[in-house]
C-alpha positions as a printed Julia matrix, in Angstrom:
259×3 Matrix{Float64}:
 149.05   -96.99  -58.7
 149.77   -97.19  -62.39
 152.0    -94.22  -61.98
 154.4    -96.05  -59.49
 154.29   -99.23  -61.6
 155.37   -97.28  -64.84
 157.88   -95.11  -62.82
 159.71   -98.56  -61.62
 159.38  -100.17  -65.06
 160.72   -97.19  -66.79
 163.82   -97.44  -64.68
 164.23  -101.12  -65.28
 164.24  -100.65  -68.78
 166.75   -97.81  -68.74
 169.06  -100.16  -66.83
 168.9   -102.99  -69.3
 169.03  -100.41  -72.37
 172.33   -98.91  -70.39
 173.79  -102.69  -70.14
 173.1   -103.44  -73.86
 174.83  -100.42  -75.25
 177.38  -101.17  -78.26
 181.16  -100.59  -77.94
 182.35   -97.4   -78.91
 183.62   -97.95  -82.73
 186.01   -95.21  -82.41
 187.44   -95.42  -78.59
 187.03   -99.52  -78.33
 185.76   -99.01  -75.16
 183.77  -101.81  -73.46
 179.95  -101.73  -73.33
 179.15  -100.02  -70.02
 177.57  -102.09  -67.37
 175.42  -101.17  -64.39
 176.71  -101.76  -60.98
 175.48  -104.76  -59.27
 172.34  -104.0   -56.91
 172.97  -103.06  -53.38
 172.01  -106.07  -51.19
 168.48  -105.97  -49.67
 168.99  -105.44  -45.67
 166.47  -104.78  -42.89
 165.18  -101.4   -42.38
 162.59   -99.95  -39.35
 159.28  -100.53  -40.09
 157.55   -96.82  -40.29
 153.9    -96.7   -39.9
 151.54   -95.36  -42.5
 147.75   -94.38  -42.2
 146.29   -94.43  -45.51
 143.6    -91.86  -46.18
 139.89   -92.5   -46.12
 137.27   -91.79  -48.93
 135.28   -88.75  -49.33
 132.24   -89.93  -49.12
 130.21   -86.64  -49.99
 127.47   -87.76  -52.32
 128.2    -84.44  -54.49
 131.52   -85.19  -54.95
 130.9    -88.74  -55.77
 128.18   -87.63  -58.22
 130.81   -85.16  -59.69
 133.59   -87.85  -60.31
 130.98   -89.88  -62.07
 130.63   -87.23  -64.53
 134.23   -86.9   -64.82
 134.86   -90.52  -65.26
 132.09   -90.3   -68.12
 133.61   -87.71  -69.87
 137.12   -89.13  -69.85
 135.77   -92.54  -71.01
 134.39   -90.74  -74.0
 137.04   -88.64  -74.36
 134.36   -85.67  -74.51
 136.32   -82.37  -74.33
 133.35   -80.54  -74.28
 131.66   -82.27  -71.65
 135.03   -81.98  -69.44
 135.33   -78.4   -70.07
 131.97   -77.85  -68.33
 133.74   -79.66  -65.54
 136.72   -77.39  -64.94
 136.58   -73.88  -63.65
 136.5    -71.21  -66.49
 139.04   -68.73  -64.89
 141.91   -68.9   -62.24
 142.92   -72.43  -62.62
 146.18   -73.46  -61.08
 149.06   -75.67  -62.13
 151.84   -75.9   -59.36
 155.06   -77.43  -59.62
 157.93   -75.18  -58.26
 155.74   -72.37  -59.32
 152.28   -71.8   -60.83
 152.58   -72.8   -64.31
 149.01   -71.97  -65.65
 148.62   -69.45  -68.55
 146.01   -67.22  -66.8
 145.12   -65.67  -70.06
 143.93   -69.13  -71.52
 140.66   -71.16  -70.09
 140.61   -73.61  -67.43
 140.35   -76.46  -69.75
 143.08   -75.72  -72.0
 145.56   -75.22  -68.82
 144.09   -78.63  -67.56
 144.72   -80.19  -70.95
 148.27   -79.15  -71.02
 149.09   -80.2   -67.32
 147.7    -83.53  -68.15
 148.91   -84.28  -71.6
 145.13   -84.45  -72.63
 146.34   -84.28  -76.52
 148.89   -87.22  -76.24
 148.18   -89.38  -79.24
 148.57   -92.42  -76.92
 145.27   -91.11  -74.94
 147.21   -91.36  -71.68
 145.71   -87.88  -70.68
 142.26   -89.23  -70.67
 143.3    -92.57  -69.06
 144.93   -90.24  -66.18
 141.9    -88.44  -65.99
 139.69   -91.53  -65.71
 141.8    -92.93  -62.77
 141.52   -89.39  -60.96
 137.57   -89.95  -61.25
 138.04   -93.66  -59.82
 140.13   -91.94  -56.9
 138.06   -91.78  -53.7
 140.48   -89.89  -51.61
 141.12   -86.15  -51.37
 142.4    -83.7   -48.74
 141.91   -80.21  -48.5
 145.29   -78.33  -49.77
 147.29   -76.43  -47.16
 147.29   -72.9   -47.88
 143.98   -73.39  -50.0
 140.95   -73.32  -48.01
 138.02   -75.41  -49.69
 140.36   -76.89  -52.35
 140.65   -80.63  -52.15
 143.19   -82.6   -54.07
 143.3    -86.39  -54.84
 144.61   -88.61  -54.01
 144.92   -87.89  -50.48
 148.21   -88.33  -48.88
 149.07   -90.64  -45.71
 149.66   -89.71  -42.47
 153.66   -90.54  -41.6
 155.45   -89.52  -38.97
 157.96   -86.99  -41.05
 161.12   -87.51  -38.57
 160.77   -91.22  -38.88
 160.38   -91.33  -42.8
 163.46   -88.73  -42.76
 165.62   -91.13  -40.65
 164.32   -94.28  -43.17
 165.58   -92.48  -46.28
 169.25   -91.35  -44.65
 169.63   -95.1   -43.27
 168.86   -96.7   -46.7
 170.18   -94.16  -49.2
 166.87   -93.75  -50.82
 164.51   -90.77  -51.99
 160.71   -90.78  -51.54
 160.24   -92.09  -54.96
 161.43   -95.38  -54.02
 158.53   -96.11  -51.27
 155.0    -96.83  -51.43
 152.26   -98.16  -48.8
 149.75  -101.06  -48.86
 146.08   -99.78  -49.34
 144.85  -102.12  -46.9
 146.94  -103.95  -44.14
 147.53  -107.79  -44.73
 148.78  -107.39  -48.17
 150.3   -110.7   -49.76
 154.14  -110.69  -50.46
 154.69  -113.6   -53.09
 158.04  -115.47  -53.32
 158.0   -115.15  -57.13
 157.08  -113.07  -60.02
 153.73  -114.64  -60.66
 150.78  -114.4   -58.34
 150.64  -118.19  -58.14
 153.66  -118.16  -56.33
 153.84  -119.37  -52.43
 153.07  -116.25  -49.98
 156.09  -115.61  -48.24
 155.08  -113.07  -45.6
 152.18  -110.4   -45.21
 152.51  -106.81  -45.06
 150.71  -104.38  -42.55
 150.33  -100.72  -42.92
 154.17   -99.58  -43.36
 156.07   -97.97  -46.02
 157.64  -100.39  -48.5
 160.8   -100.01  -50.87
 160.01  -100.38  -54.6
 162.99  -102.05  -55.97
 164.05  -101.06  -59.84
 164.45  -104.29  -61.4
 160.65  -105.07  -62.02
 159.16  -108.44  -63.66
 158.09  -107.73  -67.1
 156.05  -110.7   -68.37
 154.07  -111.72  -65.13
 151.05  -113.54  -65.87
 147.6   -112.15  -64.61
 147.79  -108.77  -62.51
 150.91  -106.58  -62.61
 153.34  -107.24  -59.93
 156.03  -105.1   -58.36
 159.18  -106.17  -56.93
 159.67  -104.8   -53.32
 161.86  -105.07  -50.18
 160.28  -105.63  -47.22
 161.19  -104.22  -43.7
 162.45  -107.81  -42.74
 164.98  -107.66  -45.34
 163.61  -110.01  -47.88
 162.61  -109.43  -51.27
 159.18  -110.44  -53.0
 156.42  -109.41  -55.15
 153.2   -107.51  -54.61
 150.06  -106.74  -56.66
 150.71  -103.4   -58.16
 147.07  -102.4   -57.79
 147.44  -102.5   -53.82
 150.37  -100.58  -53.78
 150.03   -96.63  -53.45
 152.93   -94.42  -54.32
 153.94   -91.47  -52.22
 153.9    -88.04  -53.7
 151.98   -88.63  -56.75
 150.55   -86.05  -59.09
 147.08   -84.39  -57.81
 143.89   -83.34  -59.37
 142.21   -80.51  -57.18
 138.7    -79.65  -57.03
 136.66   -76.87  -55.69
 133.19   -76.12  -54.78
 130.74   -73.07  -55.61
 126.97   -72.57  -56.11
 127.09   -74.19  -59.06
 128.41   -77.6   -58.14
 132.12   -78.98  -57.75
 134.67   -78.01  -60.79
 138.13   -79.12  -61.51
 140.53   -76.3   -60.05
 143.84   -77.05  -60.64
 146.58   -79.6   -61.1
 149.93   -80.41  -59.1
 152.64   -82.0   -60.82
 153.13   -83.0   -64.45
 155.56   -83.46  -66.94
 158.73   -80.77  -66.58
 158.55   -77.86  -68.38
């Protein structure tokens, strides 16, 4: 869920920076101002079936090992959990360097050497993600987090009717999600969300006390705030695993920074 919150916050910061840009000293132009936000309108609720946890005991034990390696930033321990060869890194094509080891490709894909430790943090999040689903076209390869089940025609119609793209949508982890009227967890509950797609708005609260909140538009046409940890994004990056006689291994990555 962190990735959805970060993406929304980054968009908000970009808008603020644009609004605050100084006038061009040579041309005398006034500072650029962002256009006013579009009014929030009701949209048809599109049902979502959330993915379920993979309860395979060996997979759970493997993810525990991954979490321990990530918490300690132990590259040697992590290397033992990655396939030695044939690691894949998919964006619009396979970006993996097949002359290099699996751990070297994984490190580049997730930014393991980033000074802020964000690559290790991402691996720790994957270790704590219980859902996984077989990747179409690669039998026996599981990718995590698993994607929810959505009627593709209904989703496409929703995007066209609202003029949005998939990155602006998420879904509750569980039904009955509280929508707060204000940007604080103590704010009154305005309504509750069922298992439907939810639009995430770009103007995110920056100083909310307690859990991070996301500003959303509900299907009823109202705006409100929800616990960011209780809303999952669509189309997030995925870490992929395979199992052989030696047990589970990290086999590939889908997504990552543009190259």
